[in-house]
C-alpha positions as CSV (number, residue, x, y, z in Angstrom):
1,M,0.0,0.0,0.0
2,T,1.5,3.3,-1.0
3,N,1.7,6.3,1.4
4,E,-0.8,8.2,-0.7
5,V,-3.4,5.4,-0.5
6,F,-2.8,5.0,3.2
7,S,-3.2,8.7,3.7
8,R,-6.5,8.8,1.8
9,I,-7.9,5.8,3.9
10,A,-6.8,7.5,7.1
11,W,-8.6,10.7,6.2
12,L,-11.7,8.7,5.2
13,M,-11.8,7.0,8.6
14,V,-11.5,10.4,10.3
15,L,-14.4,11.7,8.4
16,L,-16.5,8.7,9.1
17,L,-15.7,8.8,12.8
18,S,-16.4,12.5,13.0
19,S,-19.8,12.0,11.4
20,F,-20.8,9.8,14.3
21,A,-19.3,12.0,17.0
22,I,-21.8,13.4,19.6
23,A,-21.1,17.0,20.6
24,A,-20.4,17.8,24.2
25,P,-23.3,19.7,25.8
26,P,-22.8,23.4,26.5
27,D,-21.9,24.6,29.9
28,F,-25.3,25.5,31.4
29,G,-23.9,25.6,34.9
30,P,-24.8,23.8,38.1
31,N,-28.6,24.6,38.1
32,V,-29.3,22.9,34.8
33,V,-29.6,19.1,34.5
34,V,-29.6,17.5,31.1
35,L,-31.3,14.1,31.1
36,D,-31.5,11.2,28.6
37,P,-33.3,7.9,28.7
38,S,-30.1,5.9,29.3
39,M,-29.7,7.3,32.8
40,T,-30.7,5.0,35.6
41,D,-31.2,7.6,38.4
42,L,-33.7,9.9,36.6
43,Q,-36.5,9.6,39.1
44,A,-34.1,10.0,42.0
45,R,-32.7,13.2,40.5
46,I,-36.1,14.7,39.9
47,D,-37.4,13.7,43.4
48,A,-34.3,15.3,45.1
49,V,-35.0,18.7,43.4
50,Y,-38.7,18.5,44.2
51,A,-38.0,17.7,47.9
52,K,-36.2,21.1,48.0
53,S,-38.5,23.1,45.7
54,E,-42.0,21.8,46.6
55,A,-42.7,24.4,49.3
56,N,-39.7,26.8,48.7
57,Q,-41.9,29.8,47.9
58,F,-39.3,32.4,48.9
59,G,-36.1,30.5,48.4
60,S,-33.1,31.5,46.2
61,E,-32.7,28.1,44.5
62,R,-33.4,27.9,40.7
63,Y,-33.5,24.7,38.6
64,A,-34.0,23.5,35.0
65,F,-34.4,19.9,33.7
66,L,-33.8,19.4,30.0
67,F,-34.9,16.1,28.5
68,K,-33.2,14.8,25.4
69,P,-35.5,13.1,22.8
70,G,-36.6,9.6,23.8
71,K,-39.1,7.7,25.9
72,Y,-39.3,8.0,29.7
73,D,-41.3,6.4,32.5
74,L,-41.3,9.2,35.1
75,D,-43.3,11.2,37.6
76,V,-42.0,14.7,37.0
77,K,-43.3,16.9,39.9
78,V,-42.6,20.5,39.2
79,G,-41.9,22.8,42.2
80,F,-41.1,26.4,42.7
81,Y,-38.6,28.1,40.4
82,T,-38.3,25.0,38.2
83,H,-38.3,24.8,34.4
84,V,-38.9,21.5,32.6
85,A,-38.3,21.4,28.9
86,G,-37.9,18.8,26.1
87,L,-35.0,19.2,23.7
88,G,-36.8,17.8,20.6
89,R,-37.8,19.6,17.5
90,S,-41.4,18.6,18.2
91,P,-43.1,18.0,21.6
92,D,-43.7,14.3,20.7
93,D,-39.9,13.8,20.5
94,V,-39.8,13.7,24.3
95,D,-42.4,11.0,25.3
96,I,-43.0,10.7,29.0
97,T,-45.3,8.0,30.5
98,G,-46.4,8.9,34.0
99,A,-46.9,12.6,34.8
100,V,-45.5,16.1,34.4
101,R,-47.5,17.7,37.2
102,A,-47.8,20.5,39.8
103,K,-49.4,19.4,43.1
104,A,-50.7,21.4,46.0
105,T,-50.1,18.7,48.7
106,W,-47.9,21.1,50.7
107,M,-50.9,23.3,51.2
108,K,-53.5,20.5,51.5
109,G,-54.8,20.9,48.0
110,N,-54.8,24.7,48.0
111,A,-52.9,25.8,44.9
112,T,-53.3,29.5,45.2
113,C,-49.6,29.8,46.1
114,N,-48.3,27.5,43.4
115,F,-46.5,30.2,41.5
116,W,-43.3,30.5,39.4
117,R,-42.7,27.3,37.4
118,S,-42.9,26.4,33.7
119,V,-42.9,23.4,31.4
120,E,-42.6,23.1,27.6
121,N,-41.9,21.0,24.5
122,F,-42.8,17.5,25.7
123,S,-45.6,14.9,25.5
124,V,-47.0,13.0,28.4
125,T,-49.3,10.0,28.7
126,P,-50.9,10.3,32.2
127,T,-51.0,7.1,34.2
128,L,-51.3,8.5,37.7
129,E,-54.4,10.0,39.5
130,N,-57.0,8.2,37.3
131,N,-54.9,8.7,34.2
132,T,-55.2,12.5,34.6
133,N,-52.3,15.0,34.6
134,V,-52.7,17.4,37.5
135,W,-51.5,21.0,36.8
136,A,-52.7,22.8,39.9
137,V,-51.2,26.3,39.6
138,S,-51.7,30.0,40.0
139,Q,-50.1,33.1,38.6
140,G,-46.5,33.3,37.2
141,V,-46.8,29.9,35.5
142,A,-46.7,28.7,31.9
143,M,-47.3,25.4,30.0
144,R,-46.2,25.7,26.3
145,R,-45.8,23.3,23.4
146,A,-47.2,20.4,25.4
147,H,-49.0,17.3,24.2
148,I,-51.1,15.8,26.9
149,K,-52.2,12.4,25.7
150,G,-55.2,12.2,28.0
151,N,-57.0,14.5,30.5
152,I,-55.7,17.3,32.5
153,N,-57.0,19.0,35.7
154,L,-56.1,22.6,36.6
155,W,-56.7,22.1,40.3
156,D,-55.9,19.7,43.1
157,G,-59.1,19.6,45.1
158,G,-58.8,23.0,46.6
159,W,-58.6,26.6,45.4
160,S,-56.5,27.6,42.4
161,S,-56.0,31.0,40.8
162,G,-54.6,31.5,37.3
163,G,-52.3,30.2,34.7
164,F,-51.3,30.2,31.0
165,L,-51.5,27.6,28.3
166,A,-50.2,28.1,24.8
167,D,-49.4,26.1,21.6
168,S,-50.6,22.9,23.4
169,K,-52.8,20.0,22.5
170,I,-54.9,18.1,25.0
171,D,-56.2,14.8,23.6
172,G,-58.8,14.5,26.3
173,V,-60.7,16.9,28.6
174,I,-59.5,20.0,30.5
175,T,-61.2,20.4,33.8
176,S,-60.6,23.8,35.3
177,G,-62.2,23.0,38.6
178,S,-61.7,25.9,41.1
179,Q,-59.6,28.0,38.7
180,Q,-60.6,31.6,39.2
181,Q,-59.0,32.9,35.9
182,W,-57.0,31.3,33.1
183,L,-55.6,32.3,29.7
184,S,-55.4,29.8,26.8
185,R,-53.9,30.7,23.5
186,N,-53.5,28.8,20.2
187,S,-54.3,25.4,21.8
188,E,-56.8,22.6,21.2
189,W,-58.6,20.0,23.2
190,T,-61.6,17.6,23.1
191,E,-63.5,19.5,25.7
192,W,-63.2,22.3,28.3
193,R,-65.1,21.9,31.5
194,G,-65.7,24.6,34.1
195,G,-65.1,28.2,34.8
196,N,-65.4,30.6,37.6
197,W,-64.5,34.3,37.2
198,N,-62.6,34.9,34.0
199,M,-61.5,32.4,31.4
200,V,-59.9,33.8,28.2
201,F,-59.5,31.9,25.0
202,V,-57.5,33.3,22.0
203,G,-57.0,31.4,18.8
204,V,-58.2,28.2,20.5
205,K,-59.9,25.3,18.7
206,N,-63.1,24.1,20.4
207,P,-63.5,26.7,23.1
208,P,-66.4,26.3,25.6
209,A,-69.9,27.5,24.6
210,G,-71.1,30.8,25.9
211,E,-69.6,34.2,26.6
212,F,-69.4,36.9,29.3
213,P,-71.4,37.9,31.2
214,E,-73.7,34.9,31.0
215,K,-70.7,32.6,31.2
216,P,-67.2,33.5,32.5
217,Y,-65.7,33.1,29.0
218,T,-64.1,35.6,26.7
219,V,-63.4,34.1,23.3
220,I,-61.4,35.6,20.5
221,E,-61.5,33.3,17.4
222,K,-58.0,33.9,16.0
223,T,-54.8,35.4,17.3
224,P,-54.1,38.3,15.0
225,L,-50.3,38.5,15.5
226,I,-48.0,36.1,17.3
227,R,-44.5,34.7,17.5
228,E,-44.2,31.8,19.9
229,K,-41.5,31.7,22.5
230,P,-38.0,30.5,21.3
231,Y,-37.0,27.1,22.6
232,L,-33.9,24.9,22.8
233,F,-33.5,21.7,20.8
234,I,-30.7,19.3,19.8
235,D,-30.1,17.7,16.4
236,E,-29.0,14.1,15.6
237,A,-25.3,15.0,16.2
238,G,-26.1,16.4,19.7
239,Q,-25.6,20.0,18.6
240,Y,-27.7,22.5,20.5
241,F,-29.8,25.2,18.7
242,V,-32.3,27.8,19.7
243,M,-35.4,27.7,17.5
244,V,-36.9,31.2,16.9
245,P,-40.5,30.5,15.6
246,E,-41.7,32.6,12.6
247,L,-43.9,35.6,13.1
248,R,-47.4,34.8,12.1
249,T,-49.5,37.7,11.0
250,E,-52.4,36.1,9.2
251,G,-54.6,35.3,12.2
252,T,-54.0,31.9,13.6
253,Q,-55.9,29.2,15.5
254,G,-54.5,26.0,17.1
255,I,-50.9,24.7,17.5
256,T,-47.8,25.4,15.4
257,W,-46.4,21.9,15.4
258,A,-49.3,19.8,13.9
259,A,-46.9,18.7,11.1
260,G,-43.9,18.2,13.4
261,A,-41.3,20.9,13.9
262,N,-42.8,24.4,13.5
263,P,-41.4,26.9,11.0
264,G,-38.7,29.2,12.2
265,K,-35.0,30.0,12.3
266,A,-32.6,27.7,14.1
267,I,-29.6,29.6,15.7
268,S,-26.6,27.6,16.9
269,I,-25.9,27.7,20.6
270,D,-22.4,28.8,19.6
271,D,-23.9,32.2,18.7
272,F,-25.2,32.7,22.3
273,F,-23.5,34.0,25.4
274,I,-24.7,31.5,28.1
275,A,-24.9,33.6,31.3
276,R,-24.6,32.1,34.8
277,A,-25.7,33.8,37.9
278,D,-22.7,32.4,39.8
279,R,-20.1,34.2,37.6
280,D,-21.7,36.8,35.4
281,N,-22.8,40.4,35.9
282,A,-23.9,43.4,33.9
283,A,-20.4,44.0,32.5
284,T,-19.9,40.5,31.2
285,I,-23.4,40.3,29.7
286,N,-23.1,43.7,28.1
287,A,-19.7,42.9,26.6
288,A,-21.1,39.7,25.1
289,L,-24.1,41.6,23.6
290,E,-21.8,44.3,22.2
291,S,-19.7,41.6,20.5
292,G,-22.8,40.4,18.6
293,K,-23.8,37.4,20.8
294,H,-27.4,36.5,21.6
295,L,-28.1,36.0,25.3
296,L,-29.3,32.8,27.1
297,L,-29.9,33.2,30.9
298,T,-29.5,30.0,32.9
299,P,-31.5,29.7,36.2
300,G,-30.3,31.9,39.0
301,I,-30.7,35.3,40.6
302,Y,-28.7,37.9,38.7
303,H,-27.6,41.1,40.6
304,L,-27.1,43.7,37.8
305,D,-25.9,47.2,38.5
306,S,-26.6,48.6,35.0
307,A,-28.7,48.1,32.0
């Protein structure tokens, strides 16, 4: 074998190996946990965070769980200051059997203090609590790009007071229960049951019948102008991107991901400055922005002394 042939074979092997290489995850800091189906301690990790965050209404801890695409059997309880997100292009890329839920056990079913948590970009098949996903929350809470493959309750047997649902599909029934007010936008479900003070539906398929003041419902058929929230995803090589959904101006109804990944612009994570509260301040963040970087804030409390 000549040196030239050997060199060409060597380069070919390098190219083949590099095509199968999985990129190392970005440094999201100590408050972000990236999970994949091969891990054997997933439930223990989630339970450990929930034990700290369930009743931590005024604490300083902040958390995020990022789920790589795949199938999971988990009970994901979401406490204070916790963000749960799938890393797929479509919500159905992260397929959880069990629950992704917010409970009010710490206040004996009263969810009026269940603030400050969010979930997005996943699907869940509920198998707990009579096959119903419980999302008993109040203000400062969001559920986006979720596919609930069953029923969902917005209360936990006691009072509940407010929440936000967007770009989500519920295969079964939403029961609002004691919810005092709620905003749903660009979502769809089989049936909505209940309503107390003020339930608002914008660009929703199959809203409940009736309108204010006879019923506590305000219905706007289409959303006139909207760009959904950007979200993280990873490709087949393990590279991270931020998807910026397209601006929709034609008046919309229902979810963006009915055909899979929604239209938009994917920006490499390499183009972002990933800020961490344990090391960054206004000076480092502003310097990154001035250099042309986008900004991604990881969980934490940032003390900034300038704009």
